[in-house]
GUNU-58107 format. One record per residue: residue number from 0; z, y, x of N, C-alpha, C in turn. Coordinates in steps of 0.02 Angstrom, whole numbers, plus 50000, padded with zeros to 5 digits. Atoms other than C-alpha are relative to their C-alpha. Layout:
<lovexs>
  num   n.c3   n.c2   n.c1  ca.c3  ca.c2  ca.c1   c.c3   c.c2   c.c1
  NUM      Z      Y      X      Z      Y      X      Z      Y      X
...
</lovexs>
This chain:
<lovexs>
  num   n.c3   n.c2   n.c1  ca.c3  ca.c2  ca.c1   c.c3   c.c2   c.c1
    0  50052  49953  49975  57191  54347  55784  50009  50061  49953
    1  49992  49939  50037  57204  54460  55633  50071  50031  50003
    2  49934  49969  49992  57392  54479  55653  50007  50037  50067
    3  49997  49967  49935  57357  54532  55834  49964  50069  49989
    4  50029  49949  50017  57240  54657  55772  50027  50053  49959
    5  49952  49960  50043  57355  54730  55639  50049  50029  50056
    6  49952  49978  49954  57487  54742  55774  49973  50057  50043
    7  50025  49945  49955  57368  54845  55886  49990  50055  49969
    8  50001  49945  50042  57331  54961  55750  50067  50031  49977
    9  49933  49975  50013  57509  54985  55706  50028  50037  50065
   10  49980  49964  49939  57542  55027  55882  49969  50063  50017
   11  50034  49936  49987  57416  55160  55880  49998  50042  49941
   12  49991  49962  50061  57459  55222  55714  50003  50070  49999
   13  49984  49923  49980  57521  55395  55768  49933  50033  50024
   14  50061  49975  49971  57364  55418  55864  49945  50004  49945
   15  50053  50002  50055  57241  55363  55724  50015  50051  49936
   16  49986  49955  50059  57341  55459  55592  49993  50074  50018
   17  50014  49934  49980  57331  55622  55697  49922  50016  50000
   18  50066  49974  49992  57150  55619  55741  49961  49999  49939
   19  50023  49999  50072  57097  55579  55560  50025  50052  49962
   20  49976  49943  50032  57204  55714  55498  49961  50061  50027
   21  50032  49940  49972  57119  55836  55619  49924  49986  49978
   22  50072  50001  50031  56943  55765  55562  49999  50024  49936
   23  50005  49979  50073  56994  55799  55384  50013  50076  49997
   24  49981  49931  49987  57065  55974  55437  49947  50040  50015
   25  50058  49969  49981  56908  56034  55524  49943  49993  49949
   26  50047  50017  50044  56790  55952  55396  50016  50054  49932
   27  49977  49953  50059  56887  56053  55253  49988  50065  50024
   28  50015  49932  49987  56882  56212  55353  49926  50011  50005
   29  50075  49991  50019  56690  56189  55356  49985  50007  49931
   30  50014  49983  50080  56685  56166  55173  50014  50061  49978
   31  49985  49935  50024  56769  56322  55144  49953  50047  50016
   32  50045  49951  49986  56631  56416  55222  49929  49984  49968
   33  50057  50011  50029  56495  56316  55136  50014  49952  49938
   34  49972  50034  50061  56583  56259  54971  49940  49983  49959
   35  50041  50027  50051  56481  56154  54849  50015  50030  49930
   36  49990  49973  50056  56567  56244  54709  49999  50072  49990
   37  50007  49916  49995  56558  56427  54765  49947  50025  50046
   38  50046  49964  49952  56465  56478  54925  49927  49979  49991
   39  50063  50032  50003  56318  56360  54901  49970  50032  49933
   40  50022  49976  50059  56297  56409  54712  49973  50072  50001
   41  50014  49927  49992  56310  56591  54754  49938  50011  50038
   42  50067  50001  49950  56172  56568  54892  49945  49990  49956
   43  50059  50024  50043  56058  56477  54775  49990  50061  49939
   44  50017  49949  50053  56092  56613  54634  49966  50065  50022
   45  50041  49955  49978  56014  56735  54751  49926  49985  50001
   46  50066  50025  49996  55863  56638  54754  49958  49985  49924
   47  50024  50021  50071  55849  56588  54563  50053  50024  49946
   48  49952  49984  50058  55927  56640  54394  50001  49934  49961
   49  49999  50059  50035  55911  56457  54335  50065  49961  50009
   50  49938  50043  49993  56080  56381  54289  49985  49927  50010
   51  50017  50070  49991  55994  56208  54294  49996  49987  50071
   52  50014  50004  49928  55942  56234  54473  50069  50010  50028
   53  49932  49991  49973  56121  56288  54517  50036  49940  49990
   54  49965  50071  50021  56183  56131  54426  49971  49946  50042
   55  50014  50055  49956  56091  56025  54542  50029  49992  50068
   56  49961  50007  49950  56194  56069  54690  50048  49946  50003
   57  49952  50047  50007  56341  55970  54640  49968  49928  49982
   58  50035  50061  50014  56224  55839  54565  49978  49958  50065
   59  50028  50026  49938  56139  55814  54727  50054  49973  50046
   60  49943  50016  49955  56298  55812  54826  50039  49930  49975
   61  49961  50047  50031  56396  55690  54705  49960  49934  49999
   62  50037  50060  50005  56245  55571  54687  49989  49968  50073
   63  50009  50028  49932  56210  55565  54876  50054  49962  50024
   64  49950  50034  49977  56387  55520  54907  50017  49928  49966
   65  49980  50061  50043  56397  55383  54771  49944  49954  49994
   66  50049  50046  50001  56224  55307  54764  50005  49943  50056
   67  50027  50055  49952  56196  55215  54930  50066  49957  50013
   68  49936  50038  49989  56386  55148  54930  49996  49919  49990
   69  50000  50069  50026  56353  54989  54839  49949  49962  50043
   70  50058  50035  49962  56193  54951  54939  50016  49991  50067
   71  49980  50017  49928  56284  54952  55104  50058  49952  49993
   72  49934  50039  50010  56429  54844  55042  49998  49934  50039
   73  50003  50071  49975  56365  54675  55096  49994  50004  50082
   74  50005  49979  49930  56318  54746  55274  50069  50011  50033
   75  49940  49976  49981  56487  54829  55286  50053  49942  50010
   76  49948  50059  50008  56585  54672  55236  49997  49954  50062
   77  50011  50055  49947  56516  54569  55383  50009  50038  50063
   78  49991  49960  49928  56559  54711  55522  50055  49973  50032
   79  49938  50015  49962  56677  54667  55654  50034  50074  50018
   80  49978  49926  49984  56690  54862  55687  49963  50044  49955
   81  50036  49955  50049  56658  54997  55561  49988  50066  50036
   82  50008  49931  49984  56671  55149  55672  49927  50020  50028
   83  50068  49983  49979  56506  55144  55762  49948  50020  49942
   84  50038  49969  50061  56416  55147  55591  50015  50058  49970
   85  49972  49934  50027  56527  55281  55528  49981  50060  50045
   86  50012  49948  49962  56497  55391  55672  49921  50014  50006
   87  50070  49989  49999  56301  55371  55670  49989  50036  49929
   88  50020  49977  50068  56288  55399  55475  50029  50073  49990
   89  49969  49939  50025  56409  55545  55464  49963  50059  50036
   90  50047  49952  49973  56291  55646  55587  49953  50035  49940
   91  50044  49978  50057  56178  55653  55431  50027  50040  49941
   92  49964  49960  50062  56310  55737  55313  50015  50064  50032
   93  49959  49942  49974  56356  55864  55444  49934  50048  50024
   94  50061  49966  49962  56186  55929  55535  49961  50033  49950
   95  50045  49968  50045  56096  55978  55370  50026  50076  49989
   96  49977  49932  50009  56208  56132  55359  49975  50049  50051
   97  50029  49952  49949  56135  56205  55517  49925  50015  49967
   98  50067  49987  50023  55962  56183  55429  50007  50043  49944
   99  49991  49952  50057  56028  56274  55276  50010  50077  50031
  100  49988  49938  49957  56091  56418  55396  49937  50032  50027
  101  50064  49976  49976  55913  56434  55468  49962  50025  49942
  102  50035  49984  50065  55844  56436  55289  50013  50069  49975
  103  49971  49943  50030  55963  56573  55239  49980  50063  50044
  104  50016  49947  49953  55917  56678  55394  49926  50015  49997
  105  50075  49990  49992  55727  56661  55363  49979  50012  49931
  106  50018  49980  50077  55727  56703  55168  49952  50055  49995
  107  50046  49931  50004  55651  56878  55202  49932  49986  50022
  108  50067  50006  49977  55507  56798  55296  49967  49942  49963
  109  50021  50054  50031  55486  56633  55201  49996  50003  49922
  110  50003  49989  50070  55519  56694  55030  50040  49947  49957
  111  49944  50036  50041  55633  56631  54881  49973  49927  49986
  112  50013  50069  50014  55527  56478  54840  50003  49951  50045
  113  50004  50044  49939  55499  56401  55007  50079  49985  50018
  114  49940  50002  49988  55677  56442  55033  50045  49949  49955
  115  49974  50050  50056  55736  56341  54871  49987  49935  50017
  116  50019  50074  49979  55635  56189  54925  50028  49977  50057
  117  49972  50024  49935  55699  56183  55101  50077  49991  49986
  118  49932  50007  50020  55876  56211  55037  50017  49933  49970
  119  49986  50061  50032  55872  56071  54915  49984  49934  50039
  120  50019  50054  49948  55785  55960  55046  50059  49985  50043
  121  49938  50006  49959  55932  55990  55157  50066  49969  49968
  122  49941  50032  50038  56058  55954  55021  49989  49926  49991
  123  50009  50079  50014  55981  55790  54980  50007  49960  50066
  124  49988  50030  49929  55979  55748  55168  50086  49985  50008
  125  49933  49997  49989  56161  55790  55176  50042  49959  49952
  126  49965  50052  50046  56211  55694  55015  49995  49937  50013
  127  50010  50073  49989  56130  55538  55059  50037  49979  50076
  128  49960  50016  49949  56214  55551  55231  50068  49984  49993
  129  49933  50006  50022  56382  55571  55155  50014  49928  49965
  130  49998  50068  50023  56346  55416  55049  49991  49938  50039
  131  50010  50058  49949  56284  55303  55187  50070  50000  50042
  132  49934  49999  49970  56455  55352  55274  50053  49973  49963
  133  49939  50009  50040  56570  55344  55132  50029  49925  49992
  134  49975  50063  50011  56593  55157  55101  50035  49982  50069
  135  49984  50029  49939  56611  55108  55283  50060  50047  50030
  136  49952  49963  49977  56727  55259  55316  50065  49985  49963
  137  49943  50024  50043  56849  55213  55175  50034  49942  50020
  138  49974  50070  49978  56861  55036  55235  50027  50015  50070
  139  49972  49986  49931  56884  55102  55420  50066  50025  49993
  140  49933  49972  50007  57030  55205  55362  50050  49950  49980
  141  49961  50051  50026  57096  55062  55264  50022  49950  50048
  142  49996  50047  49951  57086  54955  55420  50048  50027  50057
  143  49957  49981  49941  57170  55069  55551  50070  50038  49977
  144  49934  49980  50031  57304  55145  55430  50022  49945  49956
  145  49977  50056  50047  57413  55006  55356  50012  50021  49929
  146  50005  49976  50074  57415  54996  55168  50067  50035  49979
  147  49949  49967  50016  57592  55053  55162  50004  50075  50012
  148  50003  49930  49981  57543  55214  55235  49933  50033  49965
  149  50071  49975  50011  57372  55229  55161  50000  50061  49947
  150  49996  49956  50056  57406  55326  54995  50034  50070  50027
  151  49978  49942  49964  57514  55447  55097  49958  50039  50043
  152  50052  49972  49962  57378  55473  55219  49948  50037  49964
  153  50052  49966  50038  57247  55511  55096  50030  50066  49973
  154  49973  49939  50040  57363  55639  55015  50002  50050  50053
  155  49988  49947  49946  57407  55724  55177  49939  50029  50032
  156  50073  49987  49974  57220  55718  55243  49976  50051  49951
  157  50030  49957  50052  57169  55798  55079  50028  50072  50000
  158  49953  49938  50002  57306  55923  55084  49985  50050  50063
  159  50021  49967  49936  57260  55981  55268  49933  50028  49984
  160  50073  49978  50013  57078  55988  55223  49995  50059  49958
  161  50007  49953  50053  57107  56092  55071  50037  50070  50027
  162  49962  49945  49975  57232  56208  55164  49951  50042  50042
  163  50049  49957  49964  57100  56256  55294  49940  50014  49958
  164  50067  49979  50044  56956  56251  55161  50023  50066  49964
  165  49971  49932  50040  57066  56391  55063  49988  50055  50051
  166  50015  49944  49958  57068  56496  55218  49925  50009  50018
  167  50077  49993  49992  56882  56462  55256  49969  50032  49944
  168  50032  49979  50059  56840  56506  55082  50008  50082  49996
  169  49978  49933  50001  56931  56669  55094  49957  50043  50054
  170  50048  49971  49941  56845  56714  55263  49934  50003  49984
  171  50074  49994  50019  56681  56676  55184  49985  50054  49959
  172  50003  49948  50057  56714  56794  55042  49990  50067  50043
  173  50008  49943  49957  56750  56924  55180  49937  50015  50035
  174  50070  50001  49966  56588  56886  55275  49951  50020  49957
  175  50057  49976  50053  56484  56899  55113  50009  50072  49988
  176  49981  49926  50030  56569  57073  55070  49971  50040  50056
  177  50017  49953  49951  56542  57148  55243  49943  49990  50045
  178  50065  50008  49963  56389  57073  55321  49939  49997  49958
  179  50046  49998  50039  56224  57116  55257  49949  49934  50004
  180  50052  50061  50002  56082  56989  55206  49954  50017  50055
  181  49989  50074  50012  56014  56882  55272  50053  49970  50044
  182  49948  50023  49954  56152  56863  55402  50074  49983  49964
  183  49937  50019  50033  56289  56848  55268  50008  49934  49987
  184  49998  50074  50013  56253  56675  55206  49983  49955  50060
  185  50013  50037  49941  56180  56621  55370  50058  49994  50048
  186  49939  50007  49955  56338  56662  55463  50052  49948  49968
  187  49948  50050  50023  56444  56559  55340  49975  49935  50017
  188  50033  50059  49986  56328  56412  55364  50000  49982  50072
  189  49994  50012  49929  56328  56424  55550  50066  49986  50022
  190  49923  50015  49995  56525  56432  55556  50005  49926  49983
  191  49984  50066  50028  56524  56280  55446  49973  49946  50057
  192  50041  50044  49959  56396  56188  55567  50048  49981  50062
  193  49947  50011  49945  56520  56216  55718  50061  49960  49983
  194  49932  50031  50018  56678  56162  55624  49981  49929  49983
  195  50022  50067  50017  56582  56003  55566  49995  49966  50070
  196  50004  50034  49942  56548  55965  55749  50072  49986  50032
  197  49933  50009  49968  56730  55983  55800  50033  49948  49958
  198  49979  50051  50051  56775  55868  55645  49968  49938  50027
  199  50026  50067  49972  56658  55735  55714  50029  49977  50064
  200  49974  50023  49930  56735  55742  55894  50064  49970  49976
  201  49939  50032  50018  56909  55702  55812  49991  49926  49970
  202  50013  50064  50034  56841  55565  55708  49980  49941  50053
  203  50016  50045  49941  56764  55488  55867  50053  49978  50046
  204  49941  50020  49962  56935  55472  55940  50039  49945  49971
  205  49958  50056  50036  56993  55338  55812  49991  49937  50043
  206  50000  50074  49967  57041  55180  55892  50007  49942  49956
  207  50011  50053  50046  56973  55030  55803  49992  49932  50044
  208  50001  50058  49965  56993  54853  55861  49954  49945  49961
  209  50044  50050  50027  56870  54707  55828  50038  49949  49950
  210  49961  50052  50042  56919  54593  55682  49957  49934  49999
  211  50035  50063  50010  56875  54412  55663  49970  49990  49939
  212  50034  49999  50064  56744  54380  55536  49985  49925  49990
  213  50013  50072  50022  56743  54198  55458  49937  50001  49955
  214  50053  49999  50058  56572  54163  55381  50006  49963  49942
  215  49977  50032  50069  56653  54045  55257  50037  50045  49956
  216  49952  49951  50044  56754  54194  55190  49950  50045  49953
  217  50045  49955  50039  56592  54274  55122  49953  49958  49957
  218  50048  50036  50050  56486  54227  54972  49922  50018  50019
  219  50074  49998  49993  56302  54197  54987  49972  50030  49940
  220  50029  49976  50062  56280  54266  54806  49976  50066  50013
  221  50039  49927  49995  56152  54411  54799  50051  50046  49964
  222  49962  49946  50013  56234  54581  54785  50006  50015  49926
  223  50001  49984  50075  56182  54609  54600  50033  49949  49960
  224  49966  50051  50043  56245  54441  54552  50074  50010  50010
  225  49931  49983  49993  56413  54489  54631  50024  50045  49956
  226  49988  49951  50034  56415  54641  54546  50011  49978  49915
  227  49989  50023  50068  56384  54558  54371  50061  49956  49990
  228  49941  50041  50010  56516  54431  54400  50069  50038  50010
  229  49939  49965  50005  56650  54562  54442  50006  50038  49931
  230  50002  49966  50055  56599  54660  54294  50023  49956  49933
  231  49989  50046  50061  56608  54507  54173  50080  49977  50003
  232  49926  50030  49994  56793  54451  54248  50040  50047  50003
  233  49942  49956  49979  56878  54602  54296  49999  50060  49943
  234  49998  49953  50054  56916  54699  54131  50030  50068  50015
  235  49965  49939  49985  57036  54831  54193  49948  50041  50049
  236  50051  49961  49955  56901  54875  54327  49945  50030  49970
  237  50059  49977  50037  56767  54888  54202  50019  50067  49955
  238  49970  49940  50049  56875  55012  54086  50007  50053  50063
  239  49989  49944  49954  56907  55110  54250  49931  50033  50014
  240  50067  49967  50000  56716  55125  54276  49985  50052  49950
  241  50021  49954  50063  56696  55205  54102  50038  50063  50010
  242  49974  49926  49989  56829  55336  54142  49970  50040  50052
  243  50033  49966  49941  56743  55373  54308  49930  50037  49972
  244  50067  49973  50020  56579  55399  54214  50019  50063  49955
  245  49986  49938  50045  56651  55512  54074  50021  50054  50042
  246  49973  49940  49949  56745  55611  54212  49948  50039  50019
  247  50056  49951  49978  56582  55669  54274  49987  50058  49956
  248  50018  49951  50053  56548  55765  54112  50056  50044  49995
  249  49944  49959  50005  56727  55832  54119  50001  50052  50064
  250  50001  49961  49937  56698  55897  54300  49938  50051  49995
  251  50062  49957  49993  56530  55981  54260  50004  50078  49996
  252  49993  49918  50010  56597  56152  54219  50021  50019  50073
  253  49969  49962  49938  56677  56178  54399  49944  50041  50041
  254  50052  49961  49966  56513  56230  54477  49982  50060  49972
  255  50024  49933  50043  56478  56367  54343  50059  50054  50002
  256  49939  49944  49998  56656  56455  54360  49980  50064  50034
  257  50020  49930  49956  56609  56577  54497  49945  50033  49977
  258  50061  49964  50022  56432  56609  54441  50024  50033  49933
  259  49980  49968  50066  56507  56647  54263  50038  50053  50011
  260  49958  49944  49994  56638  56755  54324  49967  50059  50047
  261  50045  49941  49954  56519  56854  54448  49955  50036  49949
  262  50039  49972  50041  56396  56879  54310  50017  50026  49937
  263  49974  49982  50059  56489  56900  54156  50065  50042  50002
  264  49947  49970  49997  56656  56958  54208  50007  50051  50060
  265  50008  49964  49945  56605  57064  54366  50047  49980  50048
  266  49964  50020  49944  56700  56968  54489  49965  50021  50065
  267  50021  49983  49930  56679  57031  54674  49993  49941  50035
  268  50017  50060  49953  56616  56920  54818  50072  49983  50036
  269  49941  50016  49972  56787  56946  54895  50056  49965  49951
  270  49962  50038  50047  56877  56888  54733  49976  49932  49991
  271  50026  50070  50009  56763  56739  54728  50031  49960  50056
  272  49966  50035  49944  56828  56693  54898  50075  49981  49989
  273  49931  50008  50019  57002  56717  54835  50013  49941  49947
  274  49990  50052  50048  56973  56609  54687  49987  49925  50028
  275  50014  50059  49974  56900  56471  54786  50067  49981  50050
  276  49939  50007  49954  57058  56491  54909  50054  49974  49947
  277  49945  50024  50046  57169  56461  54750  49980  49935  49979
  278  50021  50072  50021  57065  56306  54703  50031  49955  50058
  279  49982  50040  49939  57091  56240  54882  50076  49997  50008
  280  49929  49993  49982  57273  56294  54896  50033  49951  49942
  281  49961  50056  50047  57314  56192  54733  49995  49944  50022
  282  50008  50067  49976  57240  56051  54808  50044  49981  50059
  283  49951  50009  49948  57349  56073  54961  50063  49977  49976
  284  49939  50012  50029  57499  56067  54863  50002  49935  49953
  285  50007  50064  50036  57448  55931  54736  49992  49935  50024
  286  50020  50064  49971  57372  55808  54847  50054  49953  50023
  287  49940  50044  49985  57531  55739  54930  50049  50004  49943
  288  49951  49996  50048  57631  55784  54775  49983  49939  49945
  289  50033  50048  50045  57521  55685  54658  50003  49923  50023
  290  49991  50063  49969  57520  55537  54784  50066  49978  49995
  291  49931  50009  50002  57705  55544  54786  50028  49970  49929
  292  49977  50015  50069  57713  55537  54600  49965  49933  49975
  293  50040  50063  50013  57577  55403  54584  50027  49938  50028
  294  49964  50058  49971  57680  55282  54697  50056  49983  49964
  295  49934  50010  50032  57832  55297  54588  49981  49993  49916
  296  50014  49996  50078  57751  55327  54406  49941  49959  49984
  297  50055  50032  50011  57589  55248  54419  49932  50035  50006
  298  50071  49962  49982  57409  55296  54482  49963  50012  49934
  299  50038  49990  50059  57341  55272  54310  50015  50074  49960
  300  49963  49955  50043  57463  55394  54225  49973  50072  50050
  301  50020  49939  49969  57422  55531  54373  49930  50019  49995
  302  50067  49993  50012  57234  55504  54348  49990  50034  49930
  303  50001  49975  50068  57269  55546  54162  50022  50068  50003
  304  49982  49938  49991  57357  55702  54212  49951  50047  50034
  305  50060  49963  49969  57205  55751  54320  49943  50019  49944
  306  50042  49992  50050  57100  55733  54165  50019  50056  49951
  307  49968  49945  50044  57215  55840  54058  49991  50068  50034
  308  50009  49936  49957  57214  55973  54193  49930  50024  49994
  309  50074  49982  50005  57021  55972  54193  49987  50020  49930
  310  50004  49981  50076  57018  55982  54002  50021  50068  49986
  311  49967  49932  50023  57129  56131  53992  49966  50056  50040
  312  50036  49958  49954  57044  56215  54146  49933  50024  49966
  313  50065  49980  50032  56871  56216  54054  50014  50030  49942
  314  49980  49959  50063  56957  56270  53890  50020  50074  50016
  315  49977  49939  49984  57033  56414  53973  49940  50050  50020
  316  50057  49970  49987  56871  56465  54043  49960  50019  49944
  317  50029  49986  50061  56793  56452  53877  50024  50061  49958
  318  49969  49950  50040  56919  56565  53795  50013  50076  50040
  319  49974  49955  49950  56949  56682  53949  49962  50064  49979
  320  50027  49928  50014  56926  56870  53896  49996  50043  50065
  321  49997  49961  49938  56950  56931  54081  50007  49953  50053
  322  49999  50033  49943  56969  56884  54258  50066  49965  50015
  323  49934  50015  49992  57151  56862  54247  50017  49917  49980
  324  50000  50070  50022  57126  56690  54157  49976  49947  50056
  325  50039  50048  49947  57024  56629  54303  50049  49977  50061
  326  49944  50033  49953  57182  56602  54417  50023  49946  49967
  327  49979  50067  50022  57249  56468  54296  49935  49959  49994
  328  50063  50031  50011  57064  56408  54275  49992  49961  50074
  329  50014  50037  49934  57045  56368  54466  50060  49963  50022
  330  49941  50035  49979  57228  56319  54488  49992  49926  49963
  331  50011  50063  50039  57201  56178  54355  49943  49957  50023
  332  50062  50034  49966  57030  56138  54425  50014  49964  50056
  333  49979  50031  49941  57114  56103  54589  50042  49936  49983
  334  49964  50057  50014  57234  55986  54510  49966  49942  49969
  335  50050  50052  50029  57099  55893  54419  49962  49967  50059
  336  50041  50022  49954  57001  55883  54574  50047  49955  50050
  337  49944  50041  49956  57152  55811  54680  50007  49929  49970
  338  49987  50061  50034  57186  55678  54547  49937  49957  50011
  339  50059  50044  50000  57008  55621  54546  49984  49973  50064
  340  50023  50023  49933  56977  55613  54733  50059  49957  50029
  341  49949  50031  49968  57145  55565  54809  50021  49935  49968
  342  49976  50060  50037  57217  55454  54675  49947  49944  49983
  343  50052  50049  50010  57051  55388  54628  49982  49955  50060
  344  50013  50044  49943  57013  55323  54808  50056  49947  50011
  345  49948  50052  49988  57186  55242  54822  49996  49957  49942
  346  50006  50056  50055  57160  55162  54644  49947  49959  50014
  347  50062  50047  49994  56994  55091  54686  50016  49950  50060
  348  49993  50043  49940  57058  55020  54854  50056  49944  49974
  349  49956  50051  50019  57179  54916  54752  49967  49935  49955
  350  50033  50060  50032  57046  54801  54675  49966  49951  50048
  351  50039  50050  49965  56977  54644  54743  50035  49982  50065
  352  49970  50025  49931  57016  54544  54908  49973  50038  50055
  353  50029  49964  49949  56977  54608  55073  49930  50000  50012
  354  50072  50009  49992  56811  54539  55079  49963  50027  49949
  355  50033  49963  50064  56768  54596  54900  50008  50076  50003
  356  49985  49937  50005  56832  54772  54935  49940  50049  50008
  357  50062  49958  49992  56669  54851  55000  49959  50004  49943
  358  50044  49989  50060  56588  54794  54847  50031  50037  49938
  359  49971  49959  50047  56717  54866  54732  49994  50071  50013
  360  50007  49929  49986  56722  55027  54815  49928  50029  49995
  361  50060  49982  50017  56535  55030  54813  49983  50007  49926
  362  50015  50002  50070  56533  54986  54628  50036  50069  49968
  363  49957  49939  50028  56663  55127  54587  49960  50058  50015
  364  50035  49935  49988  56537  55254  54661  49931  49991  49977
  365  50061  50005  50015  56364  55191  54648  49987  49996  49925
  366  50004  50011  50071  56378  55133  54465  50006  50070  49954
  367  49984  49950  50043  56431  55305  54410  49948  50058  50029
  368  50039  49947  49968  56291  55401  54516  49952  50028  49935
  369  50040  49969  50060  56176  55419  54350  50037  50050  49970
  370  49968  49951  50034  56306  55510  54269  50020  50063  50044
  371  49995  49946  49953  56342  55608  54428  49952  50052  50006
  372  50065  49947  50003  56172  55683  54431  49980  50029  49938
  373  50009  49977  50062  56153  55703  54247  50049  50052  49969
  374  49954  49951  50034  56314  55788  54209  49986  50078  50019
  375  50014  49926  49984  56284  55958  54307  49933  50020  49974
  376  50061  49987  50039  56109  55950  54249  49998  50021  49925
  377  49986  49991  50075  56158  55928  54071  50042  50071  49996
  378  49959  49939  50004  56289  56068  54102  49952  50069  50009
  379  50047  49944  49992  56156  56187  54168  49956  50008  49944
  380  50052  49997  50059  56033  56146  54031  50038  50035  49938
  381  49966  49974  50055  56163  56185  53905  50025  50075  50008
  382  49985  49926  49994  56218  56351  53990  49931  50038  49993
  383  50061  49959  50010  56032  56401  53994  49983  50016  49929
  384  50007  49991  50070  56021  56368  53807  50051  50043  49965
  385  49944  49978  50041  56192  56411  53738  50041  50042  50037
  386  49957  49953  49958  56281  56510  53880  50053  49961  50041
  387  49953  50034  49959  56406  56451  54009  50063  49973  49962
  388  49944  50021  50044  56543  56449  53880  49996  49938  49960
  389  50009  50068  50039  56469  56312  53782  50001  49939  50043
  390  49996  50050  49951  56454  56205  53942  50075  49990  50006
  391  49926  50006  49986  56643  56237  53965  50030  49957  49946
  392  49961  50031  50058  56696  56177  53790  49983  49931  50000
  393  50036  50069  49991  56574  56022  53814  50050  49958  50051
  394  49960  50023  49938  56668  55989  53987  50078  49980  49973
  395  49940  50003  50025  56838  56009  53905  50006  49936  49952
  396  50000  50062  50046  56794  55873  53764  50002  49940  50049
  397  50008  50062  49961  56735  55752  53899  50060  49980  50034
  398  49943  50006  49953  56882  55768  54008  50056  49970  49949
  399  49949  50031  50041  56998  55735  53851  49978  49931  49986
  400  50009  50062  50007  56907  55586  53819  50013  49944  50052
  401  49982  50039  49941  56925  55519  53994  50074  49995  49992
  402  49926  50005  49985  57107  55550  53985  50024  49946  49942
  403  49982  50046  50056  57120  55452  53815  49980  49923  50017
  404  50016  50072  49976  57019  55300  53885  50049  49970  50054
  405  49959  50036  49948  57129  55292  54038  50071  49979  49974
  406  49935  50020  50025  57289  55287  53935  50001  49940  49965
  407  50011  50060  50038  57225  55160  53819  49974  49943  50026
  408  50038  50070  49978  57119  55036  53919  50009  49990  50072
  409  49997  50014  49931  57153  55062  54097  50082  49983  50023
  410  49935  50010  49981  57298  54987  54187  50015  49995  50083
  411  49982  50005  49926  57379  54992  54368  49997  49922  50016
  412  50004  50083  49973  57348  54822  54473  50078  49977  49993
  413  49937  50030  50004  57531  54808  54482  50030  49989  49931
  414  49980  50010  50059  57553  54811  54302  49955  49958  49954
  415  50043  50038  50033  57406  54706  54255  50018  49948  49955
  416  49963  50060  50040  57510  54555  54194  50020  50022  49934
  417  49969  49980  50058  57575  54664  54059  49952  50036  49954
  418  50053  49971  50031  57412  54726  53995  49965  49950  49964
  419  50042  50047  50034  57316  54649  53848  49933  50001  50020
  420  50073  49995  49974  57158  54695  53940  49992  49963  50063
  421  50005  50031  49935  57197  54594  54091  49951  49941  49998
  422  50050  50050  50001  57059  54480  54154  50024  49928  50001
  423  49981  50064  50006  57071  54297  54123  49998  49967  50068
</lovexs>
């Protein structure tokens, strides 16, 4: 039965590969117009001067993505088809952008305080929608795309998404420069909403066949007991979680780069869009490249490269005397983001059995959620007290620590037998 399902998915590989690439492409195009690292922070900065509140944007997004994943693991593990659940939940990570567009349009009427509350309400909705979708989506892709093609697929999907996101970011900068408020940000978010709908259409074209679920294959152990069992017996995975937690504090500088450059170095809104385009374009190139390197040199080593790039990016932002430095800052940030996202997903999918995988995926995200929400908030708090440059140097230090832990204590699954940290 399982072999028949695998054969059916292999027969439809080209179709599923294409429609999911298109899903990623239009999702990325939409993100370019509503970026969590540039456009949304710029919009919120028109409503408040608080760096802490600006830091909430990635905190909400990252926590919403991560927190629910473990909580849905048991349910997902027993599903015979993942697509219906994915299609329903992903609506909740797309439609809130339409709400933010309406808020942006109504700012002159409702005032900045109400607009802030409404914006963050929609961001919370969006974040939780992404988190409820995330685990099942990853398992769905792992089901319809065979393992031998999976890392390549994630790399190319991310590359296509970031290519269109870079174009969207540049167009968003042009919109912000040439359209007066309140239609400037409202237009960006409205365009994003339409593109998210197109993305949903292509995702819905995925062909998935029912799998046979044997009740005996699943443990009746309560979820949190399963988590404790994995943490106690799987040492490499435990150290991997440590690096993911520390990495959150290395990444906390990203959201402040654009705001700092606009406020302190007189970056124009068009240039802000160009810088976002550089960030996205770097990810276009590095996603498939890092995936190729990871298959030949090891995923852990590529994750370490990503941490090093993040550390250097934050350090350059710390010492930057003018805007010219920020080309390298955003380029290295793109490399770091690519490694954390693409290689991180592929690395996580290598842990556990097929039945355990939703729990491993959930743990790799949910257990780092506290750090995901605290890191940008702490970064914003540090910026409010000591300035953005202080946040940048703290982030550089954290990313360096993450790199060291990766190299000393984390090993690829394929080389675990050679590691002194291998689980017994």
